[in-house]
C-alpha positions as CSV (number, residue, x, y, z in Angstrom):
1,M,44.7,105.9,158.2
2,K,47.1,104.3,160.7
3,K,47.4,104.4,164.4
4,I,50.9,104.6,165.7
5,E,51.3,103.6,169.3
6,A,54.7,103.9,170.8
7,I,56.0,102.8,174.2
8,I,59.1,104.7,175.1
9,K,61.3,105.5,178.1
10,P,59.8,108.6,180.1
11,F,62.9,110.8,179.7
12,K,62.6,110.6,175.9
13,L,59.1,112.2,175.8
14,D,60.2,115.7,175.2
15,D,62.6,114.9,172.4
16,V,60.0,112.6,170.7
17,R,57.2,115.3,171.2
18,E,59.4,118.0,169.5
19,A,60.2,115.7,166.6
20,V,56.6,114.8,166.1
21,Q,55.6,118.4,166.1
22,E,58.3,119.3,163.6
23,F,57.1,116.5,161.5
24,G,53.8,118.3,161.2
25,I,51.6,116.2,163.6
26,S,49.3,118.5,165.7
27,G,47.6,115.8,167.8
28,I,49.1,113.3,170.1
29,T,47.9,111.4,173.2
30,V,50.2,110.7,176.0
31,T,49.6,108.1,178.8
32,E,51.9,107.0,181.7
33,V,52.0,103.2,181.7
34,K,53.9,100.4,183.4
35,G,55.1,97.1,181.8
36,F,57.9,94.9,180.9
37,G,59.2,93.0,177.9
38,R,62.6,91.5,177.5
39,Q,64.0,93.9,180.2
40,K,62.1,91.9,182.8
41,G,62.1,94.6,185.5
42,H,65.0,95.2,187.8
43,T,66.0,95.0,191.5
44,E,66.0,98.0,193.8
45,I,67.2,98.5,197.4
46,Y,64.9,100.5,199.7
47,R,65.8,101.1,203.3
48,G,68.3,98.2,203.2
49,A,65.8,95.7,201.7
50,E,66.1,94.4,198.2
51,Y,63.0,94.1,196.1
52,V,62.0,93.4,192.5
53,V,60.3,96.0,190.4
54,D,58.3,93.9,187.8
55,F,56.6,96.8,186.0
56,L,58.8,99.6,184.7
57,P,57.4,103.1,184.1
58,K,57.0,104.0,180.3
59,I,55.2,106.4,178.2
60,K,52.6,105.5,175.6
61,L,52.2,107.8,172.7
62,E,49.2,107.4,170.4
63,I,49.0,109.2,167.1
64,V,46.6,108.7,164.1
65,V,48.0,109.8,160.6
66,E,47.2,109.3,157.0
67,D,48.7,106.0,155.4
68,D,51.3,107.9,153.4
69,K,52.9,109.6,156.6
70,A,52.9,106.5,158.9
71,A,56.3,105.0,157.8
72,D,58.1,108.4,158.0
73,L,56.5,109.1,161.4
74,V,57.7,105.7,162.7
75,K,61.2,106.5,161.5
76,V,61.1,109.9,163.4
77,I,59.9,108.3,166.6
78,Q,62.4,105.6,166.5
79,A,65.3,108.0,165.8
80,K,64.4,110.1,168.8
81,A,63.4,107.4,171.3
82,T,66.4,105.1,170.9
83,T,69.2,105.0,173.5
84,G,70.6,101.7,172.1
85,K,70.0,99.9,175.3
86,I,67.5,97.3,176.4
87,G,64.1,98.7,177.2
88,D,64.0,101.4,174.6
89,G,60.3,100.3,173.8
90,K,58.2,99.3,170.8
91,I,56.2,101.0,168.1
92,F,52.9,99.3,167.0
93,I,51.2,100.2,163.7
94,S,47.5,99.3,163.1
95,A,44.8,100.3,160.7
96,V,42.1,102.7,161.7
97,E,38.8,102.2,160.0
98,D,37.5,105.8,160.5
99,V,37.7,108.8,162.7
100,V,34.9,111.2,163.9
101,R,35.5,114.6,165.2
102,I,32.9,115.0,167.9
103,R,32.5,118.7,167.8
104,T,31.8,119.1,164.1
105,G,31.0,115.6,162.9
106,E,33.8,115.5,160.3
107,T,35.0,112.0,159.4
108,G,38.1,110.4,157.9
109,S,41.4,112.3,157.5
110,S,39.7,115.7,157.9
111,A,38.8,114.7,161.4
112,I,42.4,114.0,162.4
């Protein structure tokens, strides 16, 4: 199994969520996060004073899928999350050793 973690722009969440559901994924975890990469934040003016915003608001999606679906899911997320501009985000893929459904005790792929 693979865990897909995608950091995307907040306004892209609905597009990505719909595409992931159409792909056949029923479970997704969404977290509001802040951070920066090459984008390095930006400058804003508030009440006439200029200040630097170091950490930009982003959305973090976490999805666990079977190995054979991971590459296609990454393509779906990338296609829907891209704007072609700096700060579009990143997708991280990592191995998941096991999953346990708390309610039933199921493990592995059947617990996803």
